[in-house]
Structures are given as C-alpha cells and as structure tokens.
C-alpha positions in Angstrom: -7.2 -43.8 24.0 -3.5 -42.8 24.1 -3.9 -41.6 27.7 -5.5 -45.0 28.6 -2.7 -46.9 26.9 -0.1 -44.9 28.8 -1.9 -45.3 32.1 -2.3 -49.1 31.6 1.4 -49.4 30.8 2.3 -47.6 34.0 -0.1 -49.8 36.0 1.3 -53.0 34.6 4.8 -51.8 35.2 4.0 -51.2 38.9 1.6 -54.1 39.6 2.0 -56.9 37.0 3.1 -60.2 38.6 4.8 -61.2 35.3 6.5 -57.8 35.1 5.4 -57.4 31.5 4.2 -54.0 30.4 5.0 -53.8 26.7 2.6 -53.3 23.8 1.4 -56.9 23.7 0.8 -57.0 27.5 -1.1 -53.7 27.4 -3.3 -54.9 24.5 -4.1 -58.2 26.3 -5.0 -56.3 29.5 -7.4 -53.9 27.8 -9.1 -56.7 25.8 -9.5 -58.7 29.1 -11.1 -55.6 30.7 -13.6 -55.3 27.9 -12.3 -52.0 26.4 -13.8 -51.4 22.9 -11.7 -50.6 19.8 -8.3 -51.5 21.3 -5.5 -50.6 18.8 -3.2 -53.2 17.3 0.0 -54.1 19.0 2.1 -52.1 16.4 -0.1 -49.0 16.9 0.3 -49.2 20.6 4.1 -49.6 20.2 4.2 -46.4 18.0 2.2 -44.5 20.6 4.8 -45.5 23.3 7.7 -44.6 21.0 6.1 -41.2 20.2 5.7 -40.4 23.9 9.3 -41.5 24.7 8.2 -44.4 26.9 10.3 -47.2 25.4 13.1 -48.5 27.5 15.3 -50.0 24.8 17.6 -47.6 23.0 17.8 -47.8 19.2 21.1 -48.9 17.7 22.6 -45.9 16.0 23.0 -46.3 12.2 26.2 -44.8 11.2 27.2 -43.9 7.7 29.5 -46.6 6.1 33.1 -45.4 5.4 34.0 -44.9 1.8 35.5 -47.6 -0.4 39.1 -48.3 0.6 38.8 -46.0 3.6 42.0 -47.4 5.2 44.1 -46.0 2.2 43.5 -42.2 2.0 44.4 -42.0 -1.7 42.0 -44.8 -2.6 39.2 -43.4 -0.4 39.5 -40.0 -2.1 39.2 -41.6 -5.6 42.7 -40.6 -6.7 44.1 -44.2 -6.7 42.9 -47.6 -7.8 43.1 -50.8 -5.8 42.9 -54.3 -7.3 42.0 -57.1 -4.8 42.9 -60.7 -5.4 41.8 -63.9 -3.8 41.8 -67.7 -4.3 38.7 -69.9 -4.5 39.7 -73.4 -3.4 38.1 -76.8 -2.9 36.4 -77.1 -6.3 36.3 -80.5 -8.1 35.4 -81.4 -11.6 33.6 -84.7 -11.7 36.0 -87.3 -12.9 38.6 -84.6 -13.3 41.1 -82.6 -11.3 40.8 -80.4 -8.3 40.4 -76.7 -9.3 41.5 -73.4 -7.8 40.5 -70.1 -9.2 42.4 -66.8 -8.9 39.9 -64.0 -8.9 40.4 -60.3 -8.9 38.4 -57.1 -9.0 39.2 -53.4 -9.0 37.6 -51.3 -6.3 36.5 -48.3 -8.3 36.4 -49.6 -11.9 34.9 -53.0 -11.2 37.5 -54.6 -13.5 37.2 -58.4 -12.9 39.5 -61.3 -13.8 39.3 -65.0 -13.2 41.8 -67.8 -13.9 40.7 -71.4 -13.2 43.7 -73.7 -12.8 44.4 -77.2 -11.6 45.3 -77.2 -7.9 47.5 -76.0 -6.5 48.3 -72.6 -7.8 51.9 -71.4 -7.1 53.3 -68.0 -6.7 54.9 -68.2 -10.1 51.5 -68.8 -11.7 50.0 -65.8 -9.8 52.8 -63.5 -10.9 52.4 -64.6 -14.6 48.7 -64.0 -14.5 48.8 -60.7 -12.7 51.4 -59.3 -15.1 49.4 -60.5 -18.1 46.3 -58.9 -16.7 48.1 -55.6 -16.0 49.7 -55.5 -19.5 46.2 -55.6 -21.0 44.3 -53.3 -18.6 47.0 -51.2 -17.0 48.6 -51.0 -13.5 46.6 -50.1 -10.3 48.2 -48.1 -7.6 47.6 -50.8 -5.0 47.2 -54.6 -5.1 45.6 -56.2 -2.1 45.9 -59.8 -1.0 45.1 -62.0 2.0 47.9 -63.4 4.1 48.3 -66.8 2.4 51.8 -67.9 1.8 51.2 -68.1 -1.9 50.7 -64.3 -1.9 52.8 -63.2 1.1 55.6 -65.7 1.2 56.6 -67.9 4.2 55.6 -66.6 7.7 58.1 -68.8 9.7 61.1 -66.5 8.9 61.3 -62.8 9.5 62.0 -60.2 6.8 60.5 -62.2 4.0 59.2 -60.4 0.9 57.7 -63.0 -1.4 57.6 -63.3 -5.2 54.2 -61.7 -5.6 55.2 -58.7 -3.5 58.5 -58.3 -5.4 56.7 -58.3 -8.7 54.2 -55.6 -7.5 57.0 -53.4 -6.1 59.1 -53.7 -9.3 56.1 -52.5 -11.3 55.5 -49.6 -9.0 52.4 -51.2 -7.4 52.1 -51.0 -3.6 51.2 -54.5 -2.2 48.6 -54.4 0.6 47.8 -57.2 3.0 44.4 -57.4 4.6 44.0 -58.1 8.4 44.4 -61.6 9.7 41.2 -63.4 10.8 38.7 -60.5 10.4 35.9 -62.8 9.5 32.9 -62.9 11.8 31.3 -66.3 11.4 30.3 -66.6 7.7 30.5 -62.9 7.1 33.5 -62.0 5.0 36.2 -59.6 6.0 35.1 -56.0 5.1 38.6 -55.4 3.8 38.2 -58.2 1.2 34.5 -57.7 0.7 34.8 -56.6 -3.0 36.8 -59.7 -4.2 34.9 -62.1 -1.9 31.6 -60.8 -3.3 33.0 -61.5 -6.8 34.1 -64.9 -5.7 30.4 -65.7 -4.9 29.2 -64.2 -8.1 31.7 -66.3 -10.2 30.7 -69.5 -8.4 27.1 -68.7 -9.0 27.2 -67.7 -12.6 30.1 -69.9 -13.9 30.9 -72.8 -11.6 27.5 -73.7 -10.3 25.5 -73.0 -13.5 27.0 -75.6 -15.7 28.4 -79.1 -15.5 32.0 -78.9 -16.6 33.7 -81.9 -18.1 37.3 -80.6 -18.1 39.4 -77.7 -17.0 39.6 -76.2 -20.5 35.8 -76.1 -20.8 35.7 -74.3 -17.5 38.3 -71.8 -18.6 36.3 -71.0 -21.8 33.1 -70.4 -19.9 34.9 -68.3 -17.3 36.6 -66.2 -20.0 33.3 -65.6 -21.7 31.8 -64.5 -18.5 34.7 -62.1 -17.7 34.4 -60.6 -21.2 30.7 -60.0 -20.8 31.2 -58.5 -17.4 33.8 -56.1 -18.8 31.4 -54.9 -21.4 28.6 -54.4 -18.9 30.9 -52.3 -16.5 32.7 -50.3 -19.2 31.2 -47.0 -18.1 32.2 -47.6 -14.5 35.8 -47.8 -15.5 35.6 -44.5 -17.4 35.1 -42.7 -14.1 37.8 -44.8 -12.2 41.4 -43.5 -11.7 43.7 -44.0 -14.6 45.9 -47.0 -14.8 49.6 -46.8 -15.8 51.1 -49.0 -18.5 53.5 -51.9 -17.9 56.9 -51.1 -19.5 57.2 -52.9 -22.8 60.3 -54.9 -22.0 59.8 -55.3 -18.3 61.0 -58.5 -16.7 61.0 -59.5 -13.0 64.4 -59.6 -11.3 63.9 -61.5 -8.1 67.4 -60.8 -6.9 66.9 -57.0 -6.9 66.4 -55.6 -3.4 62.8 -54.5 -2.9 64.0 -51.2 -1.4 65.3 -50.2 -4.9 61.9 -50.6 -6.5 59.8 -47.7 -7.8 57.1 -48.3 -5.1 59.4 -49.5 -2.2 56.5 -49.6 0.2 54.4 -52.4 1.6 51.2 -51.8 3.6 49.8 -54.1 6.2 46.4 -53.7 7.8 46.7 -55.2 11.2 45.1 -55.4 14.6 47.3 -54.8 17.7 47.5 -57.4 20.5 46.3 -56.8 24.0 49.5 -55.0 24.9 49.3 -52.6 22.0 52.0 -54.3 19.8 51.7 -55.3 16.1 53.5 -58.0 14.2 54.8 -57.1 10.7 57.3 -59.0 8.5 57.8 -61.5 11.4 58.8 -58.8 13.9 57.0 -57.1 16.7 56.7 -53.3 16.9 55.3 -51.3 19.8 52.3 -49.1 18.9 50.6 -47.7 22.0 49.3 -49.4 25.2 46.1 -47.5 24.9 45.5 -48.7 21.4 45.2 -52.5 22.2 43.2 -54.9 20.0 42.5 -52.0 17.5 43.1 -51.6 13.8 46.2 -49.9 12.4 47.8 -49.4 9.0 51.5 -50.3 9.0 53.5 -48.7 6.1 56.8 -50.3 5.6 59.0 -47.8 3.8 61.7 -50.1 2.4 63.8 -47.3 0.8 63.5 -45.0 3.8 64.1 -47.7 6.4 61.1 -46.9 8.5 57.8 -48.5 9.7 55.0 -46.0 10.3 51.9 -47.2 12.2 48.7 -45.2 11.6 45.6 -45.4 13.7 42.4 -46.6 11.9 38.8 -46.1 13.1 35.7 -46.8 10.9 33.8 -44.1 12.8 36.3 -41.5 11.8 37.8 -42.9 8.5 39.6 -39.7 7.6 41.4 -39.4 10.9 44.5 -41.5 10.6 47.4 -40.0 12.7 50.7 -41.7 13.1 50.8 -43.6 16.5 54.4 -44.9 16.2 57.4 -44.9 13.9 60.3 -47.4 14.1 63.5 -47.8 12.2 63.6 -50.9 10.0 66.1 -52.2 7.4 65.2 -55.1 5.1 68.3 -57.3 4.9 70.1 -57.4 1.6 70.2 -61.1 0.8 69.6 -63.5 -2.1 66.0 -64.4 -2.9 65.2 -68.1 -2.6 62.0 -70.1 -2.4 
C-alpha cells in the first residue's frame, strides 16, 4: 500500500492537469480507481513524511531565550527587574476616567497596582514606586516604555526625566523598552510580563465587578494584589534579593544623574536602515551591517560613554560591543 501511495503521488505530480499531488489528491485518485482499504488522508500524509517526500520544510522550533535575556545579570538570575506600565482608557460609569499603574517583578512575580483618576503624572509615579520599594525592597533594574510620563520629553536632547532620576538616586538602573515592537495585537516581548499582568488585572478586578467610585476600585485592587502576593510568596523566596531603601532618603531633582549610585541608563533599541541608533535625542553610529537590528545601549553617565551591544534572540548570551561613543550629560537645572 505504501508503494502504491508513493507511485500514485509521482504519477499525479507528472500527469495531473490540476497539478495536485498531495495526500488529499492521492486519496481521491485511489478511491476513484476502486482501490480497496485506502488509508485516511492523515495516514497518507504520515507515509509521505516518513519517506521524505514532502516539499514544504518545517518551521524550526527554537528554544525561547531566558527571561530578561537582553540584560545578562537578569538572565543569569543574579539581578531582579521590575516592569511598569499604564492601563489607560478606563471609565467608571457616572464617575471619572481611570488610569492604572501596574508593575510586576520578572523573577519574583511581585505585582502592584494603583488605580488613579486620569491622568497620572510623573510625580504620582515616583511617589508610588518609592512607596512600593520601601515595602518590598529595591530591584536592580526598573523597566518602562517610552511614554513621556516615564521617560520625560522627547522633543529636547539630553533629557533625564523625574522617574529616571528617582531610580538612579536609589541605585536602580532604568531600562527603556524598544519603540514600536508590537506586531498587531501581540504585545512587545520585552514588556510581556507586565502586559500579561495588565490583562490579568483587567480580567480579575476591572471587568469582574461594577465599580461605583474610584475608592471602591482601589479597595478591590488592593485586595487582589494582597491575595496575589500570598499565592506567589514561594516564587519570591527563590528570586534575587532586594536592597532596602535608605530610611531618610529624599529625591533631589537638582542633583546631576551622573553623581547617582547607579549612573547608568539602558535603552533597548532597533537601529535604522543605515545602522544608526537614537538615544537621549541624539544619533549614534553603530554599524552599517547591523541595520534594523536590536541593540542594547548603555549610557554610562559617570564615565561619559555610550556603549552599544549587539542583541540576537537566537544567541542571547552573545552580546559583544558594536560601538562606543563619548557622551557627557550637560549639567543644568532640572525643570518640567
């Protein structure tokens, strides 16, 4: 029977007017010719696959890179990363517009949610982040998208916003995810953890109840976050340790970011068609051969350098330096 199937496939390939010689066409032909006990279409397909007759190549299934693969210390499990994002466009019936600042730690699964009346400001974000970190400890990295509320204005070069300055002053390295890495409705893989929690919060808190006021929403959100912490307590035991916020710490916005304990900002970016990358409102040359590809740009504020590392998902541990440029953040007064 297998020999007959193979012979019929070859005959159809050479003589069929329609040019069809797949499993379905072979089965139809044999049934029309009165052959008894013709196998099913799936069985015929498996016969052709076993004999190496299929034309289409299978898509290779590569192993996914580790969590936080673009930051070597995080990927190795030696450092923790907290990701934050805003959920916008929510409306309480007969009440205010609502925005929610959500966060989740990559290794420990430590979540946080703060529903607020729109629109959340950078001062609100700093207040909530510092309060969260006073309770649970500081991560090594804090990741955000490129919204102005997190990053600061994009229209001027050399801008380090309020949120970044707070992170740097606490010894936390701010990380900014790539711009426009979404594919349709699929979220950016770099923000997948927090965007996944965004969907979970909307399903379990926002969409599950009818909220009459913002305070009621806050209470339900707080109860959910507490229950989530209890359920994921063991996961945090295996996560990297978190440092404590100094007891009398206060943010000094006029201090130069280069004098901070961290003094480093990381940008995950994609080069343009000429192999250049834009960071802090300035263009830096990377490599003409590395155009439209991912890179990790580390801005060393104290050392006065910008180092650009190559990133490849297929080889997540191979991150050589492609380019290094001098860079000095101007010393000027902070203003919003």
